[in-house]
C-alpha positions in Angstrom: -0.2 0.0 -0.1 1.5 3.4 -0.9 2.1 6.4 1.3 -1.2 8.3 0.4 -3.5 5.3 0.6 -2.0 4.7 4.0 -2.5 8.1 5.2 -6.1 8.3 3.9 -6.9 4.9 5.7 -5.4 6.2 9.0 -7.3 9.6 8.7 -10.5 7.8 8.2 -9.7 5.8 11.3 -8.5 8.9 13.3 -5.3 7.1 13.6 -2.0 9.0 14.2 0.3 8.8 11.3 4.0 8.1 12.0 6.4 11.2 12.1 8.0 9.8 9.0 4.8 9.7 7.0 4.2 13.3 8.1 7.7 14.4 6.8 7.2 12.6 3.7 4.1 14.5 3.0 6.1 17.9 3.1 9.0 16.1 1.0 6.6 15.3 -1.9 7.3 16.9 -5.3 5.3 19.3 -7.1 4.6 16.4 -9.7 2.5 14.7 -6.8 1.1 17.7 -5.3 -2.4 17.2 -6.7 -2.3 13.5 -5.6 -1.4 14.7 -2.1 -4.5 17.3 -2.4 -6.8 14.5 -3.6 -5.6 12.2 -0.9 -5.9 14.6 2.1 -9.4 15.9 0.4 -10.9 12.4 0.9 -10.1 12.8 4.6 -11.5 16.4 4.9 -14.7 15.3 3.1 -15.2 12.3 5.2 -15.4 14.3 8.5 -16.7 17.7 7.2 -18.3 17.0 3.9 -18.1 20.1 1.5 -18.9 22.7 4.2 -16.7 25.6 4.8 -16.9 27.4 8.2 -16.7 31.1 8.1 -15.0 32.9 11.1 -14.8 36.7 11.5 -12.2 38.7 13.5 -12.6 41.6 15.6 -9.5 43.3 17.2 -10.6 44.7 20.5 -7.1 46.3 21.4 -4.8 46.6 18.4 -0.9 47.2 19.0 0.9 48.4 22.2 1.9 44.8 23.2 4.7 44.2 25.9 5.7 40.8 24.2 8.3 40.5 21.6 7.0 37.9 19.2 9.1 38.1 16.2 6.3 37.6 13.7 3.8 40.1 15.2 3.1 43.6 13.9 1.8 44.5 17.3 4.9 43.4 19.1 7.1 45.3 21.5 9.3 47.6 19.2 7.4 47.1 16.0 8.0 49.7 13.6 4.9 48.6 11.3 2.5 51.4 10.7 -0.4 49.5 12.2 -3.7 50.9 13.8 -3.2 51.3 17.5 -5.9 51.8 19.9 -7.1 50.7 23.3 -10.3 48.4 24.2 -13.4 48.9 21.9 -16.7 49.5 23.8 -19.1 46.5 23.8 -21.4 48.2 21.4 -18.6 49.0 19.1 -17.3 45.6 19.2 -20.9 44.1 18.6 -21.4 46.7 15.7 -17.9 45.3 14.2 -19.0 41.6 14.7 -22.6 42.2 13.1 -20.8 43.0 9.7 -19.1 39.7 9.8 -22.0 37.8 10.7 -24.2 39.7 8.0 -21.6 38.5 5.5 -22.0 34.6 6.5 -19.8 34.2 9.5 -20.7 31.7 12.1 -18.0 32.4 14.7 -16.7 35.9 15.9 -13.2 35.7 17.3 -12.6 38.7 19.8 -8.8 39.1 19.9 -6.9 41.6 22.2 -3.2 42.2 22.0 -1.2 41.9 25.3 0.6 39.2 27.3 -2.9 38.3 28.9 -6.0 39.8 30.4 -6.3 41.4 33.7 -9.4 40.6 35.9 -10.7 43.9 34.6 -10.1 43.0 31.0 -12.0 39.8 31.3 -14.9 42.0 32.8 -14.8 44.2 29.4 -14.8 41.1 27.3 -17.5 39.3 29.2 -19.6 42.5 28.5 -18.7 42.5 24.9 -19.7 38.6 24.6 -23.0 39.6 26.1 -23.7 42.2 23.8 -22.9 40.2 20.8 -24.8 37.3 21.8 -28.1 39.5 23.0 -28.1 40.6 19.2 -27.1 37.2 17.7 -28.3 34.3 19.6 -26.9 31.5 17.5 -23.3 33.1 17.2 -20.3 31.1 18.5 -17.8 33.5 20.3 -14.3 32.4 20.5 -11.8 34.9 22.8 -8.1 35.1 22.1 -6.6 37.3 24.9 -3.2 35.9 25.6 -2.0 33.9 28.5 -4.7 33.0 30.9 -4.4 33.1 34.9 -6.1 30.8 37.1 -10.1 31.2 37.0 -10.1 33.3 33.9 -11.2 30.9 31.5 -14.1 29.8 33.8 -15.2 33.5 33.9 -15.3 33.6 30.1 -17.1 30.4 29.8 -19.6 31.8 32.3 -20.0 35.0 30.3 -20.9 32.9 27.2 -17.8 32.3 25.3 -17.8 29.1 23.4 -14.1 28.7 22.6 -10.6 30.1 23.5 -7.7 30.4 20.9 -3.9 30.2 21.8 -1.6 29.2 19.2 1.4 27.2 19.8 2.9 28.7 16.6 6.2 26.8 16.3 8.1 23.7 17.9 9.1 23.8 21.3 12.8 23.2 20.3 12.6 26.6 18.4 10.3 28.7 20.3 12.8 30.7 22.1 14.3 31.9 18.6 10.8 33.4 18.1 9.8 34.6 21.5 11.8 35.5 24.7 9.2 37.1 26.9 7.2 34.0 27.6 7.6 30.3 27.1 6.0 27.4 24.9 5.2 25.8 28.2 3.1 29.0 29.0 1.0 28.6 25.8 0.5 24.8 26.5 -0.8 25.9 30.0 -3.3 28.3 28.6 -4.7 25.7 26.1 -5.1 23.3 29.0 -6.8 25.9 31.1 -9.3 26.6 28.4 -10.2 23.0 28.0 -10.3 22.4 31.8 -12.9 25.3 31.8 -15.0 23.7 29.3 -14.2 26.0 26.4 -13.7 24.4 23.0 -9.9 24.8 22.6 -8.5 26.3 19.4 -4.6 26.3 19.0 -2.5 26.3 15.7 0.6 27.3 14.1 2.5 29.9 11.9 4.4 28.5 8.9 7.0 30.5 7.0 9.0 31.6 10.0 12.4 29.9 8.6 11.3 26.6 10.3 12.3 23.3 9.2 10.2 20.4 8.1 10.9 18.7 11.4 9.7 22.0 13.2 6.4 21.7 11.3 5.9 18.3 12.1 6.8 18.8 15.8 4.2 21.6 16.5 1.4 19.5 14.6 2.2 16.3 16.7 2.2 18.6 19.7 -1.2 19.9 18.6 -2.6 16.4 18.1 -1.6 15.5 21.7 -3.5 18.7 23.2 -6.2 17.6 20.7 -8.0 21.1 20.0 -11.3 21.3 18.2 -10.0 23.8 15.8 -6.4 24.1 14.3 -5.7 27.5 12.5 -2.9 27.3 10.2 -1.4 30.8 9.6 1.2 31.7 7.0 3.5 34.4 8.0 2.6 37.9 6.9 6.2 39.5 6.6 5.3 42.9 7.8 8.0 45.6 7.3 9.2 46.9 10.6 9.3 43.4 12.4 12.3 41.1 12.7 10.8 38.4 10.1 10.2 41.0 7.4 12.5 39.2 5.0 11.2 35.8 5.6 9.6 34.8 2.2 10.0 31.2 2.4 6.6 30.0 1.2 5.2 29.0 -2.3 1.7 28.2 -2.9 2.7 24.4 -3.5 4.4 24.3 0.1 1.4 25.9 1.7 -0.8 23.1 0.3 1.5 20.5 1.6 1.5 21.8 5.0 -2.1 22.2 5.0 -2.4 18.4 3.7 0.2 17.2 6.6 -2.0 19.1 9.2 -5.3 17.4 7.9 -3.6 13.9 7.9 -2.3 14.5 11.6 -5.6 16.1 12.8 -8.2 14.4 10.6 -11.4 15.3 12.3 -10.4 18.6 13.9 -11.5 21.9 12.2 -8.5 23.0 10.1 -8.7 26.6 9.5 -6.8 28.7 6.7 -5.9 31.9 8.7 -3.8 34.9 8.2 -1.6 35.1 5.1 -3.7 32.7 2.7 -3.9 35.7 0.4 -0.2 36.4 0.3 1.1 32.9 -0.1 -1.5 30.7 -1.5 -2.9 33.4 -4.0 -4.6 31.9 -6.9 -4.3 28.4 -5.2 -6.8 29.5 -2.4 -9.8 27.5 -3.9 -7.7 24.5 -4.1 -6.6 24.6 -0.3 -10.6 24.3 0.5 -10.0 20.5 -0.2 -7.8 20.4 2.6 -9.4 22.9 5.2 -13.0 23.2 6.3 -12.7 26.8 7.9 -11.5 30.3 6.8 -11.5 33.8 8.1 -13.9 36.1 6.1 -12.6 39.5 5.2 -9.8 41.3 7.0 -7.4 40.0 9.8 -6.1 41.9 12.9 -3.8 44.4 11.4 -3.7 43.4 7.6 -6.3 43.5 5.1 -7.8 40.1 3.7 -9.5 39.4 0.5 -12.8 41.0 -0.1 -15.7 39.2 1.8 -17.9 38.8 -1.5 -14.7 37.3 -3.2 -14.4 34.8 -0.5 -18.0 33.7 -0.9 -17.6 33.6 -4.6 -14.5 31.3 -4.2 -16.1 28.9 -2.2 -19.3 28.6 -4.4 -16.9 28.3 -7.5 -15.0 25.7 -5.9 -18.1 23.4 -5.3 -18.3 24.0 -1.5 -20.9 25.7 0.6 -20.9 28.0 3.5 -21.7 26.1 6.7 -25.0 27.5 8.1 -25.6 28.7 11.7 -27.8 25.8 12.6 -25.1 23.1 11.4 -22.8 21.6 13.8 -19.2 21.8 12.7 -17.6 19.0 14.4 -18.1 15.3 13.8 -20.6 13.8 16.2 -18.0 11.9 18.3 -16.2 15.1 19.2 -19.5 16.7 20.1 -20.4 13.8 22.3 -17.0 13.8 24.0 -17.4 17.8 24.7 -20.7 17.2 26.1 -19.5 14.3 28.4 -16.6 16.7 29.6 -13.7 14.9 27.6 -12.3 16.1 24.4 -9.2 18.3 24.3 -6.4 16.1 25.8 -8.7 13.2 26.6 -7.4 10.8 24.1 -9.0 7.6 25.0 -12.6 9.1 25.3 -12.2 11.4 22.2 -11.1 8.4 20.0 -8.4 10.6 18.6 -6.4 7.5 17.2 -4.1 4.9 18.3 -2.5 6.9 21.3 -1.6 4.2 23.4 2.1 3.8 23.1 2.2 6.2 20.3 2.7 9.4 22.5 1.5 12.0 19.8 4.6 14.4 20.2 7.3 11.9 21.4 9.5 11.3 18.5 10.9 7.9 19.3 7.5 6.1 19.8 5.6 8.1 17.4 7.8 7.5 14.5 7.4 3.6 14.8 5.4 2.9 11.8 6.4 2.1 8.2 4.9 2.2 4.9 5.8 0.8 1.4 7.1 3.4 -1.0 7.0 3.6 -4.7 9.2 5.2 -7.1 7.0 8.3 -7.1 7.2 8.9 -3.6 10.0 9.9 -1.0 11.8 7.2 0.7 10.1 7.1 3.9 12.8 5.5 5.9 14.9 8.3 5.1 12.6 11.3 4.5 13.8 13.8 1.8 15.4 17.1 2.9 12.9 19.5 1.6 14.4 23.0 1.7 11.7 25.3 1.1 12.2 27.4 -2.2 12.7 31.1 -1.6 9.3 32.9 -2.5 9.4 36.0 -4.5 8.7 38.7 -2.0 5.0 40.0 -2.6 5.2 42.9 -0.6 2.2 44.4 -2.7 0.0 41.9 -1.1 0.8 43.0 2.5 -1.7 45.9 3.4 -2.2 47.4 6.6 -5.8 47.2 7.6 -7.1 50.8 7.9 -11.0 50.0 8.0 -13.4 48.4 10.4 -12.8 48.0 14.1 -10.8 50.9 15.5 -11.9 53.2 12.6 -14.8 55.0 11.2 -14.9 53.1 7.9 -17.1 50.1 7.2 -15.4 46.7 7.7 -14.5 44.4 4.9 -17.1 41.4 5.3 
């Protein structure tokens, strides 16, 4: 059985691929790319059909962050000319959210820059959640406020939050090269706090920061171990004025391989194409819908995205459909586990694959399988070194957001 058939079979059983298999996906050639997309597409359709969930970002507080995350335009010392403003009032945030919901979004993601919220900040966000839900009964609300202190996740849940986002971003081994003001362990702790409070965990990564294939596989295996319901895949937007402004390491083909690898490792999770899809996937965005079942509608936190109507046209033209407010995103077994208080991190009850002895992130034990290769596939016993081709910088596609939240101009939705 060849590599892709093996990965499809494992994906349909929610079984963890070996580390070598995941690396082999990233090492496939451009000649085999459509085969990789088709295989991962079978797994995506098995768990999510042809539905695409739309999410909408509201930046509650922009810039002025004390953390030094190298990828971020809001970081300490950033020279990027982004919007900077303090907390939006609940009615302002609700108005911004309404634009995204009118455009077809099902989930509103409330984001605030900073290391983490104070208790007063949690009160502010709680008031905002209430204002949004008072106007939109069926809306999902995800909060993304940084590192959580004890008790804060519970308060957000009581206020009506459905989910909490905190990305791992990159591998534990290289995290210190990207950020020095907090640790990888801090991020893991916040995801676990969110889950323990009964919030749906949302955690993903950023690709394109100069990481190796091994780093990408490491962080995705770590995410599999945490087992979030949603896995956003960001592609670095190299903002001028940030330390990673010269990192143009992605091609559309590499982005597709990364999304396929994430789908194989996290087959039944909501895989979301997040920031940077317009910059790096470009005309290949519709093809990526065969891999991911979720996208952000319109603009991002500090950069402009594709026009909301163009997103909707793209989904329809590619043969997909927007997921309705009354439809359940996750497969039933995840819904059942969440209702029973399991899910994220509860591998046995969640049925997330063959975890016993596999230790999702433990390289020695995770890489214990083997597959039969073919002439068209990499030798999985010694995965090919896949140095990412340097992408031609497309600074013309990096536009600072000047509309929507924090401005007097209408949002893009």
